[in-house]
C-alpha positions as CSV (number, residue, x, y, z in Angstrom):
1,M,-15.2,-9.5,-4.5
2,T,-11.4,-9.8,-4.2
3,Q,-8.8,-9.5,-1.6
4,V,-5.1,-9.2,-1.4
5,G,-3.6,-12.5,-2.5
6,E,-6.1,-13.2,-5.3
7,G,-4.3,-14.4,-8.4
8,Q,-0.9,-14.2,-6.8
9,D,1.5,-17.0,-7.3
10,A,4.1,-18.5,-5.1
11,D,7.7,-18.0,-6.3
12,E,10.2,-20.8,-6.5
13,S,11.8,-19.8,-3.2
14,T,8.6,-20.3,-1.3
15,P,9.0,-23.1,1.3
16,P,6.7,-26.2,0.9
17,V,3.4,-25.8,2.8
18,M,2.7,-28.4,5.4
19,T,-0.8,-29.9,5.6
20,F,-0.9,-30.2,9.4
21,G,-3.2,-27.5,10.7
22,A,-4.8,-26.9,7.4
23,P,-8.0,-24.8,7.8
24,Q,-11.5,-26.1,6.9
25,T,-14.6,-24.2,5.8
26,G,-16.8,-23.6,8.8
27,E,-14.0,-23.9,11.3
28,I,-14.0,-21.3,14.1
29,L,-10.6,-19.9,15.0
30,A,-9.9,-18.6,18.5
31,E,-13.5,-19.3,19.4
32,R,-14.4,-16.2,17.3
33,Y,-13.5,-16.2,13.6
34,E,-15.5,-18.5,11.4
35,L,-13.8,-19.5,8.1
36,V,-16.3,-19.0,5.2
37,Q,-14.3,-19.2,1.9
38,H,-10.7,-19.8,0.8
39,I,-9.9,-16.9,-1.5
40,N,-6.4,-17.7,-2.5
41,N,-2.7,-18.0,-1.5
42,D,-0.2,-15.2,-1.7
43,S,3.4,-15.3,-2.8
44,A,4.7,-16.2,0.7
45,G,2.5,-19.4,0.8
46,R,0.0,-17.8,3.2
47,L,-3.7,-18.6,2.8
48,V,-6.2,-15.8,2.5
49,W,-9.7,-16.6,3.7
50,R,-12.9,-14.7,4.0
51,G,-14.3,-15.1,7.4
52,V,-16.9,-13.7,9.9
53,D,-16.3,-12.4,13.4
54,V,-19.1,-14.3,15.2
55,V,-18.9,-11.9,18.2
56,L,-19.2,-8.6,16.3
57,R,-20.9,-10.2,13.3
58,R,-18.7,-8.4,10.8
59,P,-16.8,-9.8,7.8
60,V,-13.1,-10.2,8.2
61,A,-10.1,-11.4,6.1
62,V,-8.0,-14.2,7.7
63,V,-4.4,-14.5,6.5
64,M,-3.0,-17.8,7.7
65,R,0.4,-19.5,7.6
66,Y,1.2,-23.0,8.8
67,P,3.1,-24.0,10.7
68,G,3.3,-21.0,13.0
69,G,6.1,-20.4,15.5
70,D,9.4,-19.1,14.1
71,S,8.3,-19.4,10.5
72,A,5.4,-17.0,11.1
73,T,7.3,-14.5,13.3
74,E,7.8,-11.9,10.6
75,M,4.1,-12.0,9.6
76,L,2.9,-11.6,13.1
77,Q,5.4,-8.8,13.9
78,A,4.4,-6.9,10.8
79,A,0.7,-7.3,11.7
80,V,1.2,-6.1,15.3
81,A,3.1,-3.1,14.1
82,A,0.4,-2.3,11.4
83,S,-2.3,-2.5,14.1
84,R,-0.8,0.5,15.8
85,V,-1.5,2.8,12.8
86,V,-5.0,3.8,12.2
87,H,-5.6,5.5,8.8
88,P,-8.6,5.5,6.4
89,N,-6.3,4.2,3.6
90,L,-4.8,1.4,5.6
91,A,-6.6,-2.0,6.1
92,G,-7.3,-2.3,9.8
93,V,-5.6,-5.2,11.6
94,Y,-7.9,-6.8,14.3
95,D,-5.9,-9.7,15.7
96,A,-2.7,-11.7,15.4
97,I,-2.6,-15.2,16.8
98,D,0.1,-18.0,16.9
99,E,-1.1,-21.5,17.6
100,A,2.3,-23.1,16.9
101,E,0.9,-25.5,14.2
102,R,-0.5,-22.4,12.5
103,A,-0.5,-18.6,12.8
104,Y,-3.0,-16.1,11.4
105,V,-3.7,-12.5,11.1
106,V,-7.3,-11.2,11.2
107,R,-7.8,-7.9,9.3
108,E,-10.4,-5.8,7.7
109,W,-12.3,-7.3,4.8
110,V,-12.6,-5.0,1.8
111,D,-15.5,-5.5,-0.6
112,G,-14.0,-4.4,-3.9
113,R,-11.1,-5.2,-6.3
114,S,-7.4,-5.0,-6.2
115,L,-5.7,-2.3,-8.4
116,R,-4.2,-5.2,-10.3
117,D,-7.6,-6.6,-11.2
118,L,-9.1,-3.1,-11.8
119,V,-6.4,-2.1,-14.3
120,A,-6.8,-5.4,-16.1
121,D,-9.9,-3.8,-17.5
122,G,-7.9,-0.8,-18.8
123,P,-5.6,1.9,-17.4
124,L,-7.2,4.5,-15.1
125,D,-7.8,8.0,-16.2
126,T,-5.2,10.5,-15.0
127,W,-7.2,11.9,-12.0
128,R,-8.2,8.4,-10.7
129,A,-4.6,7.3,-11.0
130,T,-3.5,10.4,-9.1
131,A,-6.1,9.8,-6.5
132,V,-4.9,6.2,-5.9
133,G,-1.3,7.4,-5.7
134,N,-2.2,10.1,-3.1
135,A,-4.2,7.6,-1.0
136,I,-1.2,5.2,-0.9
137,A,1.3,8.0,-0.2
138,S,-1.0,9.2,2.6
139,A,-1.2,5.8,4.1
140,L,2.6,5.4,3.9
141,A,3.1,8.8,5.5
142,A,1.1,7.6,8.5
143,V,3.2,4.4,8.7
144,H,6.5,6.2,8.3
145,A,5.6,8.7,11.0
146,T,5.9,5.9,13.5
147,G,9.3,4.9,12.2
148,M,7.9,1.7,10.5
149,V,8.0,0.5,6.9
150,H,5.2,-1.1,4.9
151,G,7.4,-3.1,2.5
152,N,4.7,-4.6,0.3
153,V,3.3,-1.9,-1.9
154,H,2.3,-3.2,-5.3
155,P,-0.9,-3.5,-7.4
156,G,-2.0,-6.6,-5.6
157,T,-2.0,-5.0,-2.1
158,V,-3.8,-1.8,-3.2
159,M,-7.5,-2.4,-2.9
160,I,-10.3,-0.2,-4.3
161,S,-13.5,-0.8,-2.3
162,D,-16.9,-0.7,-3.9
163,D,-17.6,2.7,-2.3
164,G,-14.4,4.2,-3.8
165,R,-12.1,4.0,-0.8
166,V,-8.5,3.1,-1.6
167,V,-6.9,0.7,0.9
168,L,-3.4,-0.5,1.4
169,A,-3.1,-3.9,3.0
170,D,-0.8,-6.7,4.0
171,A,2.4,-5.0,5.4
172,R,5.3,-7.3,5.2
173,T,8.9,-6.1,5.9
174,D,12.4,-7.5,6.1
175,G,15.9,-6.1,6.3
176,A,15.8,-5.0,2.6
177,D,12.9,-2.7,3.0
178,S,13.1,1.0,3.8
179,Q,10.9,4.1,3.7
180,E,12.6,5.0,0.4
181,T,11.6,1.7,-1.2
182,D,8.1,2.3,-0.1
183,V,8.1,5.7,-1.7
184,R,9.6,4.4,-4.9
185,A,6.9,1.7,-4.9
186,V,4.3,4.5,-5.2
187,G,6.0,5.4,-8.5
188,G,5.5,1.8,-9.7
189,V,1.8,1.9,-8.7
190,L,1.3,5.2,-10.5
191,Y,3.0,3.9,-13.6
192,Y,0.9,0.7,-13.5
193,A,-2.4,2.7,-13.0
194,L,-1.6,5.0,-15.9
195,T,-0.3,2.4,-18.4
196,G,-1.4,-1.1,-17.3
197,H,2.3,-2.1,-17.4
198,W,4.6,-3.0,-14.5
199,P,7.8,-0.8,-14.7
200,H,10.2,-3.0,-12.8
201,T,12.4,-5.6,-14.5
202,E,11.6,-8.0,-11.7
203,A,8.1,-9.4,-11.0
204,P,5.9,-7.0,-9.1
205,L,7.1,-6.5,-5.5
206,R,6.7,-9.6,-3.4
207,G,3.2,-11.0,-3.7
208,A,2.0,-9.6,-7.0
209,T,3.2,-12.2,-9.5
210,A,6.2,-14.5,-10.1
211,G,7.1,-17.1,-12.7
212,H,4.1,-18.0,-14.8
213,G,1.9,-15.6,-13.0
214,R,3.6,-12.7,-14.8
215,A,1.1,-13.3,-17.6
216,A,-1.4,-11.4,-15.5
217,I,0.6,-8.1,-15.5
218,A,2.1,-6.9,-18.7
219,D,5.8,-5.9,-18.6
220,A,6.6,-2.3,-19.4
221,V,7.7,-1.1,-22.8
222,R,11.5,-0.6,-23.1
223,D,13.8,0.4,-25.9
224,A,16.7,-1.8,-27.2
225,N,18.9,-0.7,-24.3
226,G,16.3,-1.6,-21.7
227,V,15.3,2.0,-21.0
228,L,11.8,2.3,-19.6
229,A,9.3,4.2,-21.8
230,A,7.6,7.1,-20.0
231,P,3.9,6.9,-19.4
232,R,3.3,9.6,-22.0
233,Q,5.1,7.4,-24.6
234,V,2.8,4.5,-23.7
235,R,-0.5,6.3,-23.5
236,A,-1.7,9.6,-24.8
237,G,-3.1,12.3,-22.5
238,V,-0.8,11.8,-19.4
239,P,0.0,15.3,-18.1
240,A,3.7,16.3,-18.2
241,Y,4.0,17.0,-14.5
242,L,2.5,13.6,-13.6
243,D,4.7,11.9,-16.1
244,D,7.8,13.6,-14.7
245,L,6.9,12.8,-11.1
246,T,6.3,9.1,-11.9
247,M,9.6,8.7,-13.8
248,D,11.5,10.6,-11.0
249,L,10.2,8.2,-8.4
250,L,11.3,5.3,-10.5
251,D,14.8,6.8,-11.2
252,T,17.3,5.6,-8.6
253,N,19.5,8.5,-9.6
254,V,16.9,11.0,-8.4
255,A,16.5,11.3,-4.6
256,P,12.8,10.6,-3.8
257,P,10.8,12.9,-1.5
258,S,9.5,11.7,1.8
259,S,6.1,10.0,1.9
260,D,4.4,13.0,3.6
261,V,5.9,15.4,1.0
262,L,4.8,13.1,-1.8
263,A,1.3,12.9,-0.4
264,A,1.1,16.6,-0.1
265,E,2.2,17.1,-3.7
266,L,-0.3,14.6,-5.1
267,A,-3.0,16.2,-2.9
268,R,-2.4,19.5,-4.6
269,L,-3.3,18.2,-8.0
270,D,-6.6,19.6,-9.1
271,V,-9.2,16.8,-9.4
272,P,-12.5,17.8,-11.0
273,A,-15.1,18.6,-8.4
274,E,-17.6,16.1,-9.7
275,D,-15.1,13.3,-9.4
276,D,-16.0,11.5,-6.2
277,Y,-13.8,8.5,-7.0
278,L,-12.2,8.6,-3.6
279,D,-13.8,8.6,-0.2
280,N,-13.2,12.1,1.1
281,S,-12.9,11.0,4.7
282,G,-9.1,10.9,4.3
283,P,-6.8,13.5,5.9
284,L,-5.8,15.1,2.6
285,R,-7.8,16.7,-0.2
286,F,-7.2,16.6,-3.9
287,A,-8.2,20.0,-5.1
288,A,-6.1,23.0,-4.1
289,E,-7.9,25.7,-2.2
290,P,-8.1,29.2,-3.9
291,G,-4.9,31.1,-3.2
292,E,-2.8,28.1,-2.4
293,E,0.7,28.1,-3.8
294,P,1.3,25.9,-6.8
295,S,2.9,22.5,-6.2
296,P,6.7,22.6,-6.5
297,L,6.7,19.2,-8.2
298,A,3.7,20.2,-10.4
299,A,5.4,23.5,-11.2
300,A,8.2,21.8,-13.0
301,G,5.7,20.3,-15.4
302,G,3.7,23.5,-15.3
303,R,6.7,25.5,-16.5
304,K,7.0,23.1,-19.5
305,V,3.3,23.7,-20.2
306,A,3.7,27.4,-19.8
307,L,6.5,27.5,-22.3
308,G,4.5,25.5,-24.8
309,I,1.5,27.9,-24.4
310,A,3.8,30.9,-24.7
311,G,5.2,29.4,-28.0
312,L,1.7,28.9,-29.3
313,L,0.7,32.5,-28.4
314,A,3.8,33.8,-30.2
315,V,2.9,31.8,-33.3
316,A,-0.7,33.1,-33.1
317,L,0.5,36.7,-32.8
318,I,2.8,36.4,-35.8
319,G,-0.1,34.9,-37.8
320,L,-2.4,37.7,-36.7
321,L,0.1,40.4,-37.8
322,I,0.6,38.7,-41.2
323,G,-3.2,38.4,-41.6
324,I,-3.6,42.1,-40.8
325,S,-0.9,43.0,-43.3
326,T,-2.6,40.8,-46.0
327,L,-6.0,42.4,-45.4
328,G,-4.5,45.8,-45.8
329,D,-3.1,44.9,-49.2
330,N,-6.3,43.3,-50.4
331,D,-9.1,45.6,-49.3
332,D,-11.0,45.2,-52.5
333,D,-10.7,41.4,-52.8
334,P,-13.7,39.6,-51.5
335,Q,-11.7,36.3,-51.3
336,T,-9.7,37.8,-48.4
337,D,-12.8,38.5,-46.3
338,P,-11.9,37.0,-42.8
339,V,-15.5,36.1,-42.2
340,A,-16.1,34.4,-45.5
341,A,-12.7,32.6,-45.8
342,P,-12.8,29.1,-44.2
343,S,-10.1,28.2,-41.7
344,T,-7.4,25.9,-43.1
345,S,-5.6,25.4,-39.8
346,A,-5.9,22.0,-38.2
347,P,-6.3,21.8,-34.4
348,V,-3.0,21.1,-32.6
349,S,-2.9,17.6,-31.2
350,E,0.1,16.3,-29.4
351,E,-0.8,12.7,-29.6
352,P,-3.6,10.7,-31.2
353,P,-6.5,9.7,-28.9
354,T,-6.2,6.3,-27.2
355,P,-8.8,3.9,-28.6
356,K,-11.5,3.1,-26.1
357,I,-11.1,-0.3,-24.5
358,R,-14.4,-2.3,-24.3
359,N,-15.7,-5.8,-23.9
360,L,-15.5,-7.4,-27.3
361,K,-18.5,-9.6,-28.4
362,I,-17.8,-13.3,-28.8
363,S,-19.8,-14.5,-31.8
364,N,-19.1,-18.3,-31.4
365,A,-17.4,-20.8,-29.3
366,R,-16.8,-24.6,-29.4
367,I,-14.8,-27.2,-27.5
368,I,-11.6,-28.4,-28.9
369,D,-11.0,-32.1,-28.0
370,P,-8.7,-33.8,-30.5
371,D,-8.1,-36.9,-28.4
372,S,-11.8,-37.6,-27.6
373,R,-13.4,-41.0,-28.1
374,N,-17.1,-40.2,-28.0
375,R,-17.2,-36.4,-28.2
376,S,-19.3,-36.3,-25.0
377,E,-17.6,-33.2,-23.6
378,V,-18.1,-30.9,-26.6
379,R,-21.5,-29.6,-25.5
380,D,-22.4,-26.3,-23.8
381,A,-19.6,-24.1,-25.3
382,E,-22.1,-21.2,-25.6
383,K,-22.3,-21.0,-21.9
384,V,-18.7,-19.6,-21.6
385,F,-19.9,-16.2,-23.1
386,D,-23.5,-15.9,-22.0
387,G,-22.7,-13.4,-19.2
388,D,-23.7,-15.9,-16.4
389,R,-20.8,-17.1,-14.3
390,D,-23.0,-19.5,-12.4
391,E,-23.3,-21.6,-15.6
392,G,-20.5,-22.7,-17.9
393,W,-18.8,-25.6,-19.7
394,S,-17.2,-28.4,-17.7
395,T,-14.9,-31.3,-18.4
396,E,-15.8,-34.7,-17.1
397,T,-14.1,-36.1,-14.0
398,Y,-10.8,-37.8,-14.6
399,P,-8.7,-40.0,-12.2
400,R,-5.5,-38.0,-12.7
401,S,-4.8,-34.3,-13.4
402,N,-3.4,-35.0,-16.8
403,F,-6.8,-36.1,-18.1
404,G,-6.1,-39.6,-16.8
405,G,-3.3,-39.9,-19.3
406,L,-5.8,-40.1,-22.1
407,K,-5.6,-36.6,-23.6
408,R,-3.0,-33.9,-24.2
409,G,-5.6,-31.5,-23.0
410,M,-8.9,-29.8,-23.9
411,G,-9.8,-26.2,-24.8
412,V,-12.4,-23.6,-25.6
413,W,-12.0,-22.0,-29.0
414,I,-13.7,-18.6,-29.5
415,D,-14.5,-16.5,-32.5
416,L,-14.7,-12.7,-32.2
417,G,-16.6,-12.4,-35.4
418,G,-13.9,-10.2,-37.0
419,E,-10.4,-8.9,-36.5
420,H,-9.8,-6.8,-33.4
421,T,-7.0,-5.2,-31.4
422,V,-7.1,-7.3,-28.2
423,K,-5.9,-6.0,-24.9
424,S,-6.7,-8.9,-22.5
425,V,-8.6,-12.1,-22.1
426,Q,-10.0,-13.1,-18.7
427,V,-11.1,-16.6,-18.0
428,N,-13.2,-17.5,-14.9
429,L,-12.8,-21.1,-13.7
430,S,-14.9,-23.1,-11.3
431,T,-11.9,-24.4,-9.2
432,P,-8.3,-23.2,-8.6
433,G,-5.3,-25.3,-9.4
434,A,-5.7,-25.7,-13.2
435,S,-2.8,-25.3,-15.7
436,A,-3.7,-23.6,-19.0
437,E,-2.4,-21.3,-21.7
438,L,-3.9,-19.0,-24.4
439,L,-3.2,-19.6,-28.1
440,T,-4.2,-17.9,-31.3
441,G,-4.4,-18.8,-34.9
442,T,-6.0,-17.9,-38.2
443,I,-7.9,-21.1,-39.2
444,D,-11.3,-22.4,-38.3
445,G,-11.4,-26.1,-38.8
446,P,-14.5,-28.3,-38.8
447,S,-16.1,-29.4,-35.5
448,D,-14.8,-32.9,-35.4
449,K,-11.6,-34.8,-34.2
450,A,-9.8,-34.0,-37.4
451,G,-10.7,-30.4,-37.3
452,D,-9.8,-30.1,-33.7
453,E,-6.4,-31.6,-34.4
454,Q,-5.9,-29.1,-37.2
455,V,-6.7,-26.2,-35.0
456,L,-4.5,-27.3,-32.1
457,T,-1.5,-28.0,-34.3
458,A,-1.8,-24.6,-35.9
459,Y,-2.5,-22.6,-32.8
460,L,0.3,-24.2,-30.7
461,K,2.7,-22.1,-32.8
462,S,1.3,-18.8,-31.4
463,R,1.1,-18.5,-27.6
464,I,-0.2,-15.3,-25.9
465,G,1.9,-14.4,-22.8
466,Q,3.0,-17.1,-20.4
467,P,1.1,-20.2,-19.4
468,F,-0.4,-20.6,-15.9
469,E,0.9,-23.7,-14.0
470,E,-1.4,-25.1,-11.2
471,H,-2.8,-21.6,-10.8
472,D,-4.0,-20.9,-7.3
473,G,-6.9,-18.7,-8.3
474,T,-10.1,-19.1,-10.3
475,T,-9.3,-16.2,-12.6
476,M,-6.7,-16.2,-15.3
477,T,-5.9,-13.0,-17.2
478,F,-3.8,-13.0,-20.3
479,N,-2.3,-9.6,-21.4
480,G,0.6,-10.5,-23.8
481,F,-1.1,-9.3,-27.0
482,D,0.8,-7.5,-29.8
483,A,-0.8,-4.0,-30.1
484,D,0.1,-3.9,-33.8
485,Q,-1.7,-7.3,-34.5
486,K,-5.3,-8.0,-35.1
487,Y,-6.9,-11.1,-33.6
488,R,-10.1,-13.1,-34.4
489,Y,-9.7,-16.6,-33.2
490,L,-8.4,-17.6,-29.7
491,L,-8.0,-20.9,-27.9
492,F,-8.0,-21.3,-24.2
493,W,-6.1,-24.6,-23.8
494,I,-6.2,-26.6,-20.5
495,T,-3.3,-28.9,-19.9
496,E,-3.8,-29.9,-16.2
497,L,-7.0,-30.4,-14.2
498,P,-7.4,-29.4,-10.5
499,S,-8.8,-31.8,-7.9
500,N,-12.4,-31.5,-6.9
501,G,-12.2,-34.0,-4.0
502,N,-13.6,-36.9,-6.1
503,G,-11.2,-36.7,-9.0
504,F,-9.9,-34.0,-11.4
505,K,-12.2,-31.7,-13.2
506,V,-12.6,-28.0,-14.1
507,G,-15.4,-25.8,-15.4
508,V,-14.9,-22.7,-17.6
509,Q,-17.6,-20.3,-16.3
510,E,-17.0,-17.2,-18.4
511,I,-14.5,-15.8,-20.9
512,T,-14.3,-12.0,-21.3
513,V,-12.2,-10.4,-24.1
514,Q,-11.3,-6.7,-24.0
515,G,-10.0,-4.7,-26.9
516,S,-10.9,-2.1,-29.4
C-alpha cells in the first residue's frame, strides 16, 4: 500500500529538517491519532505516516512537518482550504494542528497505489488513462468552483485505490499557482498515463521527483530541437482526439479550457460498458447517453478520423469499380472468379502493435563482493527473486554507512537467461536511506573475488538511469533503458548503507524486472 510521498525525493532547496519534535511509532497525537508506520518524506521535507484515529477506529494518513509555526503556515492553510471541498475524487482532510515544535495534517488514508507507481508497471490503456484524467479534472473543478487552487497535481499525488477510485491528494499552493496551471497539469498526467514518460523539462511538479529521484520517472522523448513527441509517436493505439487534447493542454500557446469544461469533455468519451475501472459514485459519467451531442474537443479528432474513413471508402469504391470492369472482360476465365481468387490485400495498420510488457523471469542471481575477506555475505542471492518480499538477501552490519570504509560497495547480479527488451527494474529494500545504482554489462565472471572484480569493472561503464542517493523510500525503480538495446545481465550496486539503529545494514527483499 502506498501513499502520496512514497519514493519522492527532497530537492536541493528543501530546508534542513530539525530533529526536535520528531515523531515516534506508537505516539498518539492530539490524544487521538496513533502513529503506526513512517511511509516516507515528500519533496517539501514533510513526513508521511500511516496512523489510526483511535476514537473512530479508522486508518488515517498523517502529513507532518517540524518545526511548526511560520514554517508550516502554507501547509496548514492549504489543508484548511481543502477540507472545505468534499468530492469523491479528493482525499478528505480531517484535521490540521499546529503544536509549534511540529505541525501536522490528518487526512484520508487511501489503500492503493499512486499513479506514479502504477504506470511503472506499464502505461495505462486509453480508457483507463481517460478515466484517470476525468477524475482529476472533476476534482479540480470542485476545487476551482470555490475560487481555490490545488497546485500539486502530478503522478505522485494521484492515487488509485484498490477498489478503483481515483483520488487527488496533498494540495499545496503558492503565489506561482493558478487554476490554469492546475488544468495544464492534467495534460501532464494524461501524457504520463498514456506513455509512462513525464512531458515537462523540469522534474515532475513539486513532490514527484527531483535530482537523483528522476530515475523513477522517465523523461519524455524529444527531437533534436527539444520538441516533445506526441503520445501517438511514443505508443501505438492512442486515439487522435485524445492525442490532440493532451498536446493542447501541454502547449502554452493554446489557451486551456476551464477545469469543469475539461471534465465534461473527458466525461463524454465512450468508455466500454464492461470497464468498471473507476468507482461510478463520482458526479460525472464516462459514456455519453444516446442522443447526446458529440464532444467539441473529441469532434476535432473525430473529423480527422472521418476524413480518413472517407478516404478509405473512396479507395474501396474505386477498387470495386475496377474489379467489376475486370470481371466483365473475363467472364470465361475461371482465374478471375471472385470467390476462388484469394485476397492479396493486407489489412491496413497505422502502427505496429506495442509489445506486451510483462514480468521477466530471473534465471540466476549472485552477490558481487569484490572487496570481501571471507565471502560470508554472498549467500541467499536466490531469495531476491523468489516472489517473497518477507525474505531476501542482507548485508552484515557495518559501523559506518560506507561499509565501514572496508568496501567500495556490494551488489546483486542477475541473469535474465537470455536477451530481452527491458522497461524497468524495481528493487524492494528492507530499510530506506540507501544509495545505489543499476549497472549492466555483457560478461559473466566466475563467482569469486577475481570474478566479482571483473564484473564490477566492466559494468561500471554502463549505468542505467541515475543513481539514488540516500533514497528516502524502500522501493527504487530504474527506467532509463534503451528501447533499441537488449539486456541479459544487470547489477544492482549498493554504495551507501542506511542506519538500522544498531549500525548500518540493508536487505534486498525482491527484484522485479519488466520488459518484453
